[in-house]
N, C-alpha and C positions, 0 to 999 in steps of 0.2 A: 627539434618539439619542445626541449627544457620549457620554453618560455608558457608556452601555454598550460603547463602541469597546475601553476598556483589558476588558471581560469577554471580548468574542471573540478581543483579542489574547492572553488565556492559555493556553488549550491547545496554541496556536502557541508559544509560547517554555516552556510544557512540556516538550512534544515535541521541541524543538529541544535543552534541557537534557537530557536524558533521553538522547537521541541520543546528544550529546558523549560524557555521562558513558560511555557502553556502549561509545563508539568508542576514548576514550581506555582502555578494560580492558581493550579486545582487544588493542588494542596493546601495553599494559603486559603481556600472558601472552603475545602474539606474540615480544616481543620476549625476554622472560625464556625461555622455553621454546628461543629459537634462538639465545642465548647460553650454554642448559644444553647443548643437542646439543653446539654449536663445543667447549665445555670438555670435555666429553667427548670428541669428538677427539684434542682438544691430550692430554689427561691421558693419553689413549690411547698416543699417539707418547712423550710422556714415560718412560711405563715401559716402551716396547719400549726404547728410548733406555738408560734406568737398566740396565735389565735387561743390554743389549749391554755398556755400561760394567764391570758388573760380570764378566759374562764373560771379557772381552777384560783387568780386570786379574787376574782370577782365571790365567788363561793367562801372561799375561806373570808373573806371580811364578812360578809351575809353572819356566818357561824361565828365569827370571834363575839359581834354584836347581840349576836341570842335573841332571844325573845320569843314570844308564840308567832311571830309573821318569819322568822329566818325561815323554815322551812317553807313557804310561797316564794319569798322571796329568791331563795336557793334554786326552786323548781323554774321561777320564769327567767331567770338565769342561762340555765340549762333549757329551757323551749324553743333557744334558737333553731332554725332547720337545719344549720350545721351538723348539729350534735345527735351522734345515730341515740348512742345513751350513757349516762352519767350512772355511778355506783359510788358513795362511801360507806366504807366499813371499817371496823374494828380490826384491831391486829389478833384478834381472834377469827374473823371472819364474820364477823354478824353485821350483816346490812342497817345500816340506817337511814339512809338516803337510795331511793330509785328510779327514775323517771318514768317507770313502770312500777304503779303505786303497788302492787302484787307482791311485788316482789318483797317491799320494806317492813323487815324482820325477820327474815328468813336469814336460815344458817349457810353458811357455803358450806362445801367439802373441807376436809381436809386439808388434801392436796393442794386443793385453789386457796384456801387458807394460806398456808404455806409460803405461798408466791407472792402474800399480799402483806408482807410482813414489811411494815416503814421502812424506809430507805432515805439516806440521806440525800443523795440526789436522785433527777427524776427518770425516770423511764420513757423512750419514745421510738414506736416504730411503727411501721405500716403492717396492716391484719387482713385475713381475707374473711367478712361475716360470715353468716351461717348460712343467710339470704344466697351470700354467692357475689357479695355486693362488696368492692374495697372499703379498707376504714385504715383511720389511723389513731391506734390508742397510742392514749399519754396517763402515767400513772407517776402521781408523787403524795408526798407528805403530808397532809394541812393539821393547823391544832384547831382544839378544840379554847375557848377563851380561859378553861382551868388549866391548857397547858397540854394535855393527855393529846399524843397525835393518832391519826386516823388518817387512812388510804384513799383516795382520789383515785377513782377511775375514770376515765373517759376517751370517748371513742366517736373521733367525729366523719362525717362523711366526706370524700376525698373528690366527690364530682367538680368543684371549682377549681379545685387543683390540677387535677389532671389535667381539665379541661385548655388551663394555661399550658401544659406540657404535652399536650396533642396539640394545640397550635403552634408551639414551636417545633414539633416533630414534623408538621405539615411543612414548614420551611426547606425539606428536604427536598418537593417535589420543583419548586422553580428553581432551586439550587442545581438540580439534576440537569433541568433545563437548559440552565444558563450552562453549565459546562459543557453539554451538546452543542450547544451554539458555538460557544467559543471552539470548542476543537474542531467542530467542522468549518468556523471560519479560519481556523489555522491552516487546514489542510488542506483547503480550497486557495487560502493566499499562498501557498507553498507550492500548490499546482500551479497559480498563476506566475508567479513568479519563478519558479524555475522554468515555464514554457519561455516568458521573457529573456532570461538566460540564456536557453536554449538556440531562440532565433537569434541572440545576437551572436551567439557563437557561429553560426548557421550561416550567418549574413557576411562574419568576418571569414568564416573558412571559404565561403564563395569569392567576398575578394581575391583572396590570395591565391585562389583557383585561375584567378579570371586574369590577374597578374601574372600567374605562372604562364598560362594559356599565352598570351599575350608574349611574352619573352620566348617562350617553346616557338611559335611561330614565326618568330625574327630568324632565331637559328637556324632551325628546321629550313626556313627558305634560305639560308645563306650555305648550311648545307649541301641542301637540294645541288643549287648550284654549284657547287664544286663540285659535287659528285658527276655534273651531267657535263662537266668538261672532261675530268678525268676517264669516266666511262664511255665518251664519244671517241678520246682520243684511246684509249688499249681498245675499244672494236676496230679501229680504223687499224692499228699499227696489228692487229691478229688478222687483220684482211691481208694483211701485206706480207705475211709470212706463209712458208710451205706448210703443207700439213703435217711434214716431219720435224719440221724445229721446233727443238725440245724447249725454246720461250713458247711454245703458245700454253703447254702445262701450267707457265708462275702464271701466262695473260689470265688464263682458265678460272684461276684461281682468285686473282684479281677481279675480274670481272661478277664471280659469288659474291667474293665479300663486299662489293659492291650494291647489288642487288638485297642481300642481307642487309645493308645499311638504309639503301633504301625505302626496304620492308617497315624495317624501326623509325625510320621519322614517318611514314604515313601512319603507324599506328598512333606514332607520340601524338601527332598533330590531330589525329578521329581522336584521341582521348583527352586530350588539353582544349579540345576547342568547348566553346558554349555551346550547348547544343537546342535546337529549338524544335519542336513536337509537335505534329500536327496528328493529334489523336483521333479518332474516328473508328468504327465499325469493324472488324478484320475478322477473316476466316480464318481460324487456327490451321485447318485441313491443306488451306493452298499454301499458308506460310509453310508450315512443316515440308510440302512439298518443294518449294523451291528453295529451301536451305538444303534440303537434301540433293537437290540439286546443280547446288552449289560447293557443294562440299563432300558430297560422296561420290562424285563422277570417276570411275573407272577402279572404284574401292571394291576389292574382291569378298569381301566380308557378307555376313546376312543383313537383312536390316527389317526388322517387324515393325508394321504399324496396329496402332488402335487408337483413328482419331477421331471417329465418327459420335460427335457429343451433338452438332446440332448446334452448338451454340455458337455466337461472335465473343470476340473481345474487344476491349476499348485500348487503342493499342496505336503506334504508329508501327504503318506494314513494313517499310524499311528498315527500321532501325533493328526491331522485332525479329524479320529475318537474318539480320546482322548478326544478333545475337545468338540465334539458333544455329547460325551457320559454324560459328567461334565455337558452342558445343560441340557440332559435332565432329570438330575437326582434333578439338581436346580428346576426345572419345574414341577415332581413331588412330590417334598418337599414342595414349594411354594402353592403346593394346600390340600397340608396336608391329604394325603390319598391316596386310591384305587379309590376315585372318581375321577370326571374331565374329562377335553378334552386336547387332546396336538395336535396340527397343526404343521406339517411342510412341505416344499414349499420351491422348490428351483425356483429360478427367472433368467432371463439374462439378462443384460443390460448395452450394451456398452460392454468394457472390462470387464467388472468384471461378475460374479455370484454370488448371494446372499443367504445362504440357511438360514431359519429362520425357529426358533421353537415358537411357540407362546402357552400359556399356558392361562387357566380360571380361576386364581388364586386371590388372592384380589390385586395384584399389588404392586407396590415396594414404600414405601412413600416417598417424592421427597429429603425430607433432607439425603437420605442413596443413589441417584443414583450417586453426584460425588465422594463416595467412593466405588464404587462396586468392580471395578479392586484391589483396596488395598490391597498387602497381609497383611494375617491375619485379614482384618474387617469382619466380621458376621453377619446377624440376626438369623442366628440358633441356639440355642442351643449345638448342636452340632456340631457346622459345624468349622473348622477349619480355612475357611479364605482365602484358598489359591487355590483352583477350579477354580474360575474365573479369578485370576491374572496367571494362569500356562495358562489357555486359550488363555487370551491377549497376555502372551509374546510368544507363538507360534505361532500366527496368524499372529501376525504382525512380527516375524521371516521368515515367509513363503512368505513378503509380502503382508501378506490381512489386513482387519481393521475388527474389534467387538466391538461390542457396544450392550446395554441393556437398554430398555425404556419401559415405561407402554404404554399400548394399548392405539390408539385414539378412540376405538370403543368398549367399553366393559371394564369390568375389566379384567387384567390379564398384564404379560408383555411378550414382545417380544425379543428373543436375535437374531441380527443379524450378521452373520457372511460372508463375504465380502473376495472374492478369486480372483485372476485374471484368466480369461477363456485362453483356448490355443484354438488354430484354429481347434483341433480334434474335433472328435463326438463319444459321447458312443454309444457302442452294443447296449443299449436298447431301 
């Protein structure tokens, strides 16, 4: 099966590639959006700074021109709605101009005046006004016509700039929507593509099984013809010999070996053939009775049944009876003789009806559980390894599920066959 391994790894490789592409796309989109929001904040601050510089330069120019109209001109400059307030002070803290006329001529407190000493570089930062409204404070040194330095403090409203930043931040909402859509599309594409790959593998597997089945049928037919000849001659010789002839022992073993080979060929044909299913409502109670009659006739152990559910299952009655008979024979062989106890129960839950066969044998070694339904895998000296494989094949072919596991309470194993229930009710 080495050629099949790359095909099995292909879905995982494609899935990983798709995940990497989507993850990279997500990272790029998030990074770009974050950079856009950050750039909007920077541009908003630069716009505020440019506005403050422009207003400060206009005020300084009016101050340099001097004259009686200088104060009114400066007041007109700072009458812009973007200005929260403006103030021009001397180095010692005297207010020469304020957008609030009542504050002109007042003296700032010493501590505040020390902070307003003329500096070579401007200062600008965001502040929170006393009214709780955000603002942008700009402070720079301007000069009178005589060259004396004054300090201009300008506080701007940031509503317009913040609106730009808010609009940029709102871009996160469609971005998140796009990312969700991208991931949903990727997951859907992975599911669809993975399903297509699984369907292709399943079709290829079925094609190979059909080819193997055809080859098996031809080989089994030839083997059965040869065995028929050997068996017929051996039986003829056996009938001609006296009962005390020691050669009869050899013929007995020969005939037993032929029977075993015939059984193996029959099981192989049964497993390899392409099944057709006649699905319909089936009463599980009657099927359990039929399987018990086929498999446990003459067995001296205890059989306990709990099958009164009243529900029908959707199944092929012939194939389901054969699968249950296989399960019962395996349970008897696991207990090794005519002693032991088998419990058969039918339970209904949701859309499934579960048929359980429990035995009191030693249970299944942990290492054998993953291989129980593998064709030709057997732990019994005289087993073919096809009984459970056939049961799995037909149960799943009928849309059901099958599993074999150890009992949680006490020794023994449980074979569970789950089949879809129908809306009908059994006559029992």
